[in-house]
Structure formats: C-alpha cells, structure tokens
N, C-alpha and C positions, 0 to 999 in steps of 0.2 A: 547425603544427596550431593551430586556434583553441581556446582554453581559457579558463576563468574566471580572473579576476585578483583580487588582494587577499590580505591576510593571513588566517591562522587566528586567531580570537579564542577564547582559552580562558577560560571563566568558571567559577571555583571558588567554589561557594556555601558551602563550609565556611569558607573564609578571606575570602570576599567580596572577591575580587580578580579582575582581568581583565588578561590579557596577550596582546599581539599577537605572532605568530610568522610570519616569512617562510616560505611553503611554495611558492614559485615552481617549484621542481623537481618537486614532487608534482603541481601543477596542469599543468605542461607534459607530464607523463607520463601523466596520467589524466583530462584534460579538465575535470572538475568533478563536481558532483552525487554520484551513487551511487558511481562509481568512485573519486573522491578520498576520499569519506567512508569507504569500505571499506578503502582503503589506510591511512588514518590509524587507523581502528579496529583493524586487524590489528596495527599497531605499538604502539598506545598503551593498549589495553584489556588488562589481564592475562588470560591464557588461563583462569585459575581464578577470575575475578571472579564475584561474586554479581550476577545481573541487577538485583536491587533493593538493591544495596550501593553505598556511596559511591564505590567504585573503578570502577564501570561509567561509561561515557561515552556521551552522546547527541550526535549530530552533526546540524546543520541546514545544508544546503549548497545552493548555486546553481550554475548552469552558465553558459557564455558567451552563450547565446541569450536569457537573461532580460533583457537590455538592448536586444534587437532590437525591430522593429516587427511581427514575424511572428506570425500566429495559431498556436495550439497551444503557446505558450511560457509561459503563466501558471502555472508549476508550480515546486515546491520538493521537495527530497529530505530524508528523515530516516533515520539509520542508528544502530543501537545493538545491544547484547546483549539479546535478547528474553526477557522473563520468561515468555512463553507457550511458546516452542520451545527455550529454553536455548541458542540459537545466534545468530549474527549475522543481523540482519534489516534490510532497507531498505524504506521505504514512501514514496510521494509524494502530494502534495495539490495541487489547483488553487486557484483563488480569485484574490486580489489582493495577496497578501503579497510575491510574488517581486520586484516592482519596488521596493517599500519596503525590503526586505532588501538588495537590490543598492545602494540609495542610501546605505547605511552604509559602503560601500567595502570590506567584508570579503567573503570568498568562502565561509568556513565558520565556524560558531560551534560550540564544543565545551563541553558542560556536564559538570562533574565535581563530586564531593563530595556533602555532605548538609547541609542547613540545618535547625536545630531550629524556626525560624520559617518560616511560609508566606510566600513571596516573590513579588513582581513584579519583573522585571528589565527595565530600560530601556536599550536599546542604541542609540546614535547614532554618527555618524561622528566624534564628538569624545570621547565618554565612555561609561561604563557605570555605572548607578546601581542600587542595591539598595533595594527598598522593602518593609517588613514590611506584610503585608495580612491580618492575622488576621481582619478583618471579612469576608473572602471565603471563609473556611473553609466548605465545603459548598455554595458557590455554583455555579449552573449556568454553562454556557459563555456564554449570552447575558447573564446577570447580571454576569459578569466583564467582558465587552465593554462593557456599559453603564457599569460603574465606571471603566474606562479612558477612555471617552469623556467622562465627567463630570469626572474629576479630572486628566486629562492631554490632553484634546482629541485623542485618537487613537482612530479607529474600529477595527472588527474586521479591516479590511484591513491594519492595522499590527501585528496581534497573533497569537500562538499562545497557546492556553490549554488547560487540562485542566478537566474537570468533576469531580463527586463520585467518579466511577469511578476516575479517576486518583489522586485523593487517597487513596482506599481500596484502592489497589493491585490493582484488578481486572486480571487477567492479560491481558485483551484491551482495556484502556482505550486510547482513541485520543488523539492530540493534534489539536486543532481549530484551524482558522483561518477567518476570515470567518463564524464561528458554525456553518456547515453543511458546510464542506469538511474532510475528515478525512485525517490521516496515520493510516490505519486499522489495517492488519494488524500483528500482532506485539506489541502492548501497550506501545508506547513512551510512552503516556500514563502508565502506571504507573511507568516509569523516571523521568519528570519528577516524578511524585508522590512517589516515594521520596527525591528530592532536595529536596523542599519547594518546588518551582517551580510556582506557580499559573499564571503567564502571563509572556510576554516580549513587549516591544514593540520595533519597529524604526522608525527615522526618520533621515533625513539628506539631504544634497545632494551626495554624493560618488560617485555611480554611475560605474563605469569606462566609458571610451569604447572600446567594442569594435566594430570595423567588421565588419559581416556582409554576406555576398554578396547581390547583387541578386535572387537566386532567392527570397529571403524575400518579395519583392513578388508573385511569381507564386503562391506558396503562399497568401499572404493573400487575393489576389483569388479564387483558386479556392475557398477556404473561404467567402468572403462570398457567392459565387454558386452554391454547391452546392445541389442539390435533394434531398440525402440525407434519408431519413425520420428518421434519427437526430437531425437538427437539431430536429425537432418532438417526438420521443418519447424521446430519449436512448437508453440501452442497453435500455430496455424494449421497443423496437421489434422485438426478436427473440424475445420471450417465447413467443408462440404457435407460431412456426416451430420453435423448439427443442422445445417440448412435443409438437408433433404429429409431428415427423420424427426426433427423437433421444430425449431424456429430460429431464425436469424433476424432480429428486429431490423426492419427496412423502412427507409424514408420516414424517419422520426416516428417509428412504431405504428405507422399506418398499415404496414404489411408484415407478414410473418416469414416470408421467403424471398430471397434475393435471386433474381434470374441470372445475375452475373457473378455468382459466388465463385465459380471456377477461375475467374479472372483475378481474384484477390486471395485465393486459397493457398493451401500448402504447396502444391506443385508450382504455382506461379511465383511464390516467394522463394522456393528452393532454386528455381531457375536463375534468380538474381543473386543467390548466395555465392560468394567468391572465396571464402575460407571458413574455418571453424572459429567459434567464439565461445568463451567460457567465463566462469567466475573463479575467484581465488581457490586454488587447491582442488578444483572440481574436474573430474575426468568425464563427466556426463556430457559436458560441452554442448549445451542445447541453444546457445545464442545464435543470432542470425546476422552476421555482417553481410550486407547486401550493397550492390551498386548497379546502376544503369549508365553505361558510358555514353549512350546516345543523348540522354537527358542531363548528363553531368551530375547525377545525384548519388551520394554514398551515405549510408546510414547503418544503424544496427536495428534490425527489425524490418517490417512491422511484425509484432506479435498479434495474436488473435483479437484481443480487445481493441487494438488500433485498426485492424482490418474491419471490425464492426463499426467503430465510432466514426472513422473517416472514410469508410467504405460503404457498407450496406446502409447504415443509418443515414448517410447523405446521398444515397443513390449513385455512388461512384464505383465503377467496376474495373478500373485499371490499377494494377498493383503499383505501378510507378507513381501514380498520383498519391497513393497512400504512403509510399516511401517518402515522398517529398513532404507530406504533412507530418509524418513521424519525425523526420529530421528537424523540421521547423519547431515542433513542440519541444524536442530535446534542447535545441539551441536557445530557445526563448525561456525554457524552464516551466513547462506546463504539463499537467496530467493529461495524457492523450484521451482518456475516457471522457472526463468532464468537458474538456475542450471540444472534442469531436461531437459529442451529443449537443452541446450548447450551439455550436455552429450549425448542426443539423436542424435545431429548432429555428434558427434564423433563416436557413434555406427554405424551410416550410413556410415561414411567414412571408417570404418573397416569391414563393412558387418557383424555386430555383434549384430543385434537386438535380444532382448530376453535374453541377458547375464546380468542378474541382479547383479551377483557378480562383473563382470567387471565394471558395472555402478557405484557401490559403491566404488570400487578401484579408479576410475577416479574422483569421487566426492571428495574423500579425497585428491587426488593429486591437484585438483583445489584449495582447501582451503589453501594448503601449498605451492602452486606454484611449485610443483615438476614435472619434466619431461614435458610431454604433458600438464599437468595441468597449466603450466605457460602460454601457449597459450590460453587454454580454459578459464582461469580466466579473459581474456579480453572480453568474450562474443562472441556470434555468429557473430555479425556485423563485428568485427575486426578479427575473426578467420576463417570465412567461406571459404575464397579464398584458404588458406593453406590446409584446410580440403577437399576442392573440393566438397562442398555442396552448395545448394541454401541458400540465406540469408533471413531467415524467421524472420525478425524484422521490426519494424517501429521506426524511429528515434533512432535506436540502442537498443530498448527494445524488448526482445523476446515475442512472442505471448502467450496470455492466451488461454484457451481451446476453447472458444466459436468461432466457425469457421466462419469468415467473407465471406468465399466462398459460404456458405449456408445461413447465416444470413446477408443479404446485408446491412441492416441498421447498424448492428454492425460492418461490414466492413468499412462503412463510418466513424463510430465513431473512430475506430482504426486509420484510415487514417489522421484525422484532430486533434486527441487528442494531447494536448501540451506535455504530457509525454509519448506518443508512444503507443505500443500495449498492453494497460492495460484495462481490461474489466470493472474496477471500475470507470473509468473516465466519460464515457457517458451512459453506461448502457442500450443501445437499446436492448440488448440480451433478457431481461425478457419480454419486450413487444412483441418480435418476437416469443419467445418460447410459450407464452401464447395465441398468436393469436390476441392480441390487434392491432398489425401491421402485415401486410403481410410480411413475411421474404424475398419475392422476390422484387427486385428493390430498387433503391436508391432515385430516384427523388421524391420530395415532402416530404422527411423525415427530411430535414435540420432544420425546425422550431421546430419539436419535439426533435431533438437532442440538440438544443440550450437549451430548457427547462430542459432536463434531465441532461445536464452538469451543469447548474446553480443550480438545486436542489441538486445535489451531493456536490457542494461547501457548500451550507447551511448545509446539513447533516454533512459534515466534519468539520464544524465550530461550531456547536452546543454543543457538538459533539454527534451524534446519529449513532448507528450501521446501516450498510447497510441492515441488516436483519429485521429492524424495519418497513419496508415500509408498511406492512399491518396493522400496529398498530399506528405508528406515521404518520397519513395522512397529506396531505397538510394543511388542516384546523387546525389540532392539532399542527402541527409544528408552524404555525403562532400564535396560542394561547400560546404555550410554550414560544416562543421568543417575545411575546407581541408586535407584529406589523403586518402589512398587508403582506399577502403572496407575493404580487407583489414587495414589498420593499425587501423582502428576495431574490427574484430572481434577482433583480437589483444588490444586493451585490455579488451574484454569478457571474453575467455578468462582473462586474468590476474586480473580481478576475481572471476570465478566461482571460480577456484582459491584465491584468498585467503579467500573466504567458507568454502569447503570445508575448507581447511587450519586455519582458526581453529576450526571446529566439530570437526575431527579431534582437535585438541589438547584439546578438552573431552570427548573420549571417543566422539564420533560416528563411525560407520563403516558398512559395508554392511548391518549388522543394522538400521540405521535407515532404509534405503531400501526401501520396500515399501508395500503397500496393504492395508487391512483387507478388501478384496474381491479379493485377488490371484487367487483361483481363477476369477474371472470375466473375467480379462484374460489372453489367451493368450500364452504364451512370455514372461511378464514377467521372470522371472529371467534368461533368456538375453538379453533386450533390455537389461536393466540392465548385464550384462557387456559388451554392445556399446557402451553409453554410456561405461563406464569406459575401455574401450580407445580410443574416439574421443577422450576427454579426456586420455589419457596417464597415467591414474591407476592405482594398484595394484588388484589383483583384490578387495581388501577394502574398496574405496571410499575409500582414503586418498590424499592427494596426496604424491608423492615429495618429499623435502626440497629437491631441486634443481629442482623443476618449477614454482615460483611465477612465474618469469619466462622459463624455457626452455620455450616452448609448442610442442608438435608441430603440424605442419600440419593434422592432422585435428581438433585442438582449436580451430582458428581458425574452421572452418566455412565457409570461402570456397568459392564455386563450387557450392553446393548449393541456392541459392535465387535466383529472379528477383524483380524488383519486383512 
C-alpha cells in the first residue's frame, strides 16, 4: 500500500527541543494525513488532557499524494483535541503548503508544551529554530506573513499562522495558510495559541520520492478540461438550487428559505471574481479571488458555507457584505462557519438581523475578546443561555449549512459524527441533493453513512480534496494507493473507532449523539441504534475495548456504494 514516508517531528515548545522518531509502522498501517495523525493522537494525547493545556498535542500531517503531479492534492491535515467540542477533531486546508512541508522530509509534525514567549518556529530538512516574536503579538495573519517574507524570505505558501483569535483562545480560531486557506473547524488555532505558537515555516529540499500510478495523469487531464460550473463559482454554484429545492437556514434557523439568496449566490460571487485561483498542482482551479473596487474589499471567496453563515443565517443579502466578513475572518484567523453562526445567534438576541455592519463589529470583538465578544468567543453551546437563544450545535460545534431538518440522512450524520455538526465528516448531503438517496427518512441509511465516513477518512489521509469525487473514483483511489478499496475502508473504520474511543474516554457516549431539532427528523433514535450496530459498537455509543482493530464487516461499509 502506498503511504507517506518520513519521521514524526515532535516540537516541544516548553523545552524548545525537536526530536525525530521513526513511525514507519504507523505510516504503513494508516496511509498518512488524518488516519496517521488520529492514530498518534489516540496514543500520545492523555485522555484527560485540557484542550488548551500544555499536554494537548496538535498534529500537522501529509499523505503520499502530496508529492504527485495530480490535481486535487494540494492539501494538508491537522488533528488535535478540540477546545470547541472537547473531543478529537481533524480539519484540512488547501493552498500551497503541502509541497513545502513535504520538502522537509518529515511526514508529521507534533506540537506539544507551552511557551511563555510568542514564537515563530522554522522547520527545515536540517534543523528546527525557535524565534521569539513579541512584535507579532496581536498581528493579523497577513501581517504575520509579511513579517516572515521580510525577515526570512518565506511567503505565505511556506507558513501556517494564527491571528488574534488564536492568541486570544477563541474556541473556533483557525490555523491559516497562504493567508486565506483555513484549517477551520474545531478551534485548533486556539490550541496553537495556547502553546504560544504564532507561526511555523517549512522549507527544504528533501521531498520523498514516491512513485504514483499513471492514473494521476488521467485525473489531472480531466480536471483541466472540465466544464463544471464549480470551476467558475466554487461551492456557491449550488446556493440557489439548495435554497429553492431544499433549505438554506435563515435568520438563525428561524426560516428555511432566504428571499435574497440570489444576492449572495454563485452568479453574484462570480461577478466579483477577477482571476482564477487554485491550490498546489491543481488544474481544477475552483478558488474565488474576488474584489469590489467601490467598497475597497479584496478577498478569496466567499464559499457556500460563508454565504450561509454570514449571509442567510444573519439575514444579510449583499455579497459585498459577505466578502467583507470573509476577509475579516481570514485576517483574524477564525472559522467562518462557527463565527458566522455565533454572530447570527447574537443578532437574534438583539433583534438585529440584516445589520451587516454590526455583524462585522461583533466579529472583530470576538477575535479580541472585547465586551460581548468575550462571551461569543466561547461559541454558541457555551453562550446560548445568556443570549436567550436555542443551542444550534452538536457536541459544541455550530451547524454547517446543509439542513438536517430537510436532509434527514445528513441530520443523522450530524448526530453521530465524532466531531459534531460538520458537513465534511459523513457527507450524506450530496447523495440526498442529487437524489441518489431519498432525503426523507433516516431508517436504512446507517450502512451508507458508515461507508461515507470511512471513505472520507481515506480521502483525508491520501490526501485528496473533497471536490475530487467525480474524478478520483473509488477504483482510482484504490489504484493510486496501491491496495484493495475494501482495505482502505477498513483503515477508515479503524480511524473512526479511534476517534470515538478517545472521546468515550473523555465521557462522551450516546447522550451526546443527537440533534437540537430531533423531533423534526423521523426515527432518529432508531437510526442511531442502526448506526451503532453497523459500527459494532455498544448500545450506549461506546467502542468495545477489543474493537479498535477488530472491525466487523458491517463497519467497513464495503459493497454499499458505487462510484
């Protein structure tokens, strides 16, 4: 089986030491990316660790495909104990970091400890240097990138960084790369902030030589010649379709349809797009560099989730306002989904839907924990009672746009996902939007959900972009990774089990698997039971102690999905 190569680099910021460890056995067993990082986290993070404590560890990892020539491979994975959900969380980002990270010759970097000084860490294929950067305290992400360019001649494609939100331990702070690409969900920016890590640079000339199957050329050619609307409009291309035919959560979930969807949808975004944007080695080029000269705003995006969180969810119908909020979140280093939904909750409490200027003011206050921003920086789950609004989260994570009240399989996915209300974890939404699955009902969908969760682990471990699904089919994925597809699904199942087991040891069980709108999702409790049975877990949602590697056939999810 093809897998990432290179040692684990453990960077201890308390001691300012760096140590390389051979992890060939883990890489051979878990491919790379998310699966490897989860296996390491399960073994090396104490089950009772404080997410914002020195004992938590954050992992940045690559897969075997990051040295290929194939489109859809310009991505990296991050994993750690989330300060938002209090469980293990993985998130990935695109951009241009992956090739520069691979050039250091390492497969995974692990950050542990806590520094009293704000640090920049410089990792090369020869050494690790620690630099005190007190002058960057409170700096935005672009200001941090500019400092690295001026003082080290390394651009944002060599760097991960946090903004003021990470420094101030906002529970949904993101880790940024290339200034506008986010390791967004779960608050890992706050984890780096708690360790005193402002930024990390990567440079070297020691990329591993990993031979990748020739099918990579077919994928690349198809990506380059595709006429997919998404290449022009990114994920916003589906905005009006979803609003008109399903639901677009509006005014903090009070409504299902947004009357101004056209003002923030794909055509509106495309009108502001001024050039193509891509990730490393990717010919699909679906990113959205946009600008509005009249308002003096330039950003990358917004994508669909931001159109929802800072648009419909707040009652804001002007794409330029969403662009401004998108840029603000990138600069300050915050997940646009959690930030936007949290601001929407505040707007509801103030009867102020549609006030985009107030929304941006509150967003800034959150990042700096000023005034009401200090409460909102804790997220909806911890703030909703004081705000007097409903708690639209699962396991502490704010909902993505795809409405489980209408897409019932996606609702089931949110309910049981180890990292909460994240649409990227199980991905039933696409099947239900496209009609491959009836969006009505939950019973009988558990086995398909198991397959989708497992496949996403493989995708996040390879690492392949989520938007490659029509190009990197199941057969092609198996060919690229040089093994049987069923074996890949088993690795996915073992990874999901490790995530769940870790969270079980922190007190999570079936009581945490549910939805705030459960009464609107038919047979949810019975469907959750079907899911546990398919996974081979206990009826209380816990993983049997002998089941981390002994995976039942039903938990692999083979044979339930075609390409």
